[in-house]
Residue, then its C-alpha position, 0 to 999 in steps of 0.5 A: m395566399k392565406k391571410y391572418q385575421d389582421d389581413q397580414e400575409y401568411t408567408p411560407e417562411k412564417l408557415r415553416k417557423e410555425r410548424e417548427y415551433g409546433m414540432f418543438w413543443y410536441s417533441w418536448l412534451w413527448n420526451i417528458l411523457r414517454p418515460v413516465m408512461l413507460g414507468l407506469c407500464v412497468l409498475l402495472v406489470a410489477a403490480g400484476v406480478v406481485m398480486g399474482c404471487w400474493n394470490w398464489m401464496e394466499r391460496s397456497f398458505f394463508a387461506p382456509v384449507d376448505g372455506s366450505d367446511h365449517t365443521e368444528t374440530l377440538f384442537v388442544v394446546s397442551s401446557g408448555s407446547s412450543l410454537t413448532r409443536v402447535a404448528n405441527n399439530l395443526e397441520n397434522a389435524g388438517l387445519i392449516q396448509n403449511r406448518t412452516v409458514f404458520k410458524y414464521y408468520a406467527d413469529f412475524l406478527g408477534y403471535g408466537q409468544k401469545i398462544q395459550a394452552g387450552e381446548y379450542k374449536v377450530s374449523r377448516s374454513m378458518s384462515m391461518r390468521e383467524i386460527m392464530e388469533l383464536l389460539t391467543t385468546g385462551d379457552g376461558n378455562p384456567i390452566t392452573r389451580n392452587i392446592t394447599i396441603i395442610p401440615g399433619w395430613t396423611v396420604q389419605d387426607i391428601a388424596a381425598y382433598l385432591k379428589t374434591q379439588g378435581a386435581i385427581e380423578d381416582e383416589s385409589a390410584f393415587l394411594s397405590l402410587c404412594r403405597s409402593g413409592q417405586d415410581f419415585s425412587a429417583y428421589y434419594y430419600i425415597a430410595d433410602v426408604l425403599a432400601t430400609p429393612g421392613a419398608s414393605s410394612r409401611l402403610y405408604a412409602l411416601e407418607g411424611y414426604l408430601a410436603p405441606d405447602t401451597y402449590e400452583v399446578y396445571t389443571n391437566a397435571a397427572m397425579e404423578d406430576i403432582i406427587k413429584k411437585l410435593l416431593s421436590q418441596t420436601e427435598a428442599v425443606f427436608k435436608t439430609e441432616y433432617h433424616d433418620r430420627a427427624e423424619h419419623l419424630a416430626s410427624m408424631i410431633e405434628k399430630e400430637a401438638k400445636n406449634a407452641d408446644f412442638a419443642k416441648v413434645s419433642a423434649v418428652f420424646h427425646n427423654r423417653l428415647r434416651q431412657n429406652m422407654a416406649l414412646g407411647s404416642d396415641v397418634t401412632v396407634k390411631y394411624a395404625s388402626g384408623v381410630k379417631r377417638m380421643a379416649l383410646t381403650n386398652e384394646d386400641l393400644k394393643v393393635n398389632s402394628p409396627y407403628n404402635t409405639y406402645t408395644n414397640l420400642g423406638l420410633p415407628i416404622g415410618p412417618i404418620c403424616s406430612p410434618s411442617a417445617a416447624a415440626i421438623q425443626a422441633a424434632l431436631y431441636p427440642d426444648e432444652q429446659f424441658m429435657a433438663d427438667g426430665y419431662l416424660y409425659f404429656c396429655s391433652k388438657d382441652p381437646n378443643t384448643g389442643e392445650l397439653h399438660f406435661s408431667r415428669t413422673l408416672e404418678e403425675h401423669e396418671l393424676a392428670v389423665s384421671i382429671y382430663a379423661p372425662l373431657w376426652q370422652a365428652f369430646d368423642k361423644e359430641k363428635g359421634l366417635 
């Protein structure tokens, strides 16, 4: 018989109880560990499956198309491009593996509304997320520019200005569009112009309809789009009741005077029209001939043109510049007192300030001209005209 260390006998009964007690603890511990171990095994298997699926998705959709190809490709996001179009263009360029995944992934990460128009250098070694992040940074170049059309500018002035601003590349192409006006006949007032007898005699069908204002245009806007933007503003300012007389007369008023004298000059023109007198406006002669001098000669005043209001009664065949809203208003609402007082003439008092002298009779006007003509000649000489 075995004995305990305290010399007690190790009886069979005690041995049996000891074995039962040991089996109890083993069974109890196993019952606890077994589900835990099974759960861990399931989690490991599931994790393996998930990792396998993720690796497959990463390789198939999110990873670079070719990690070894670092060649940069110029990728352009045009203004107004939708996320779908950007995704399609990226896939067509071979820069991503799946456009649908790109679209939904961009939406999920919040990149969809952040992609900016511009030109980007993208390579096939970039991951989908790297491309998304790049397209949201912008290319550092502004996508819009401001252009300001000044009241009194002619179509030629506008073309030259847009060229200097980099908004157009070809002045002659811009002027050609303005000359015919055919591409813009959807605007009702341009359609009216083109349907007018003698419309082909106008220097530019769009003269007077490119509204003066400050505009924000896309840097890559086509010249047709810029013209449409200006015409749309005219549509907003030049209401139907402003047409006929106002569209021609306003441009003359714009060229003849400063704002303070618009209504007075309008009154003179209205009075002359009422008496069936030639308007005799120097600015129409200058527009027809291209002469810039203040002091016009008799030969200048005889230029053969439907714009010449010395040799032709009534209004010129078309506007001679882009008038301001104030000039349009003055054409419609001349100075009533000046009209009642019968003013029929005006001339420049000071070419530098634009101040005008108004007269009722021809004798008064001729006297004023004799006084101020030397100032005009001095002005022309100073300007080298």
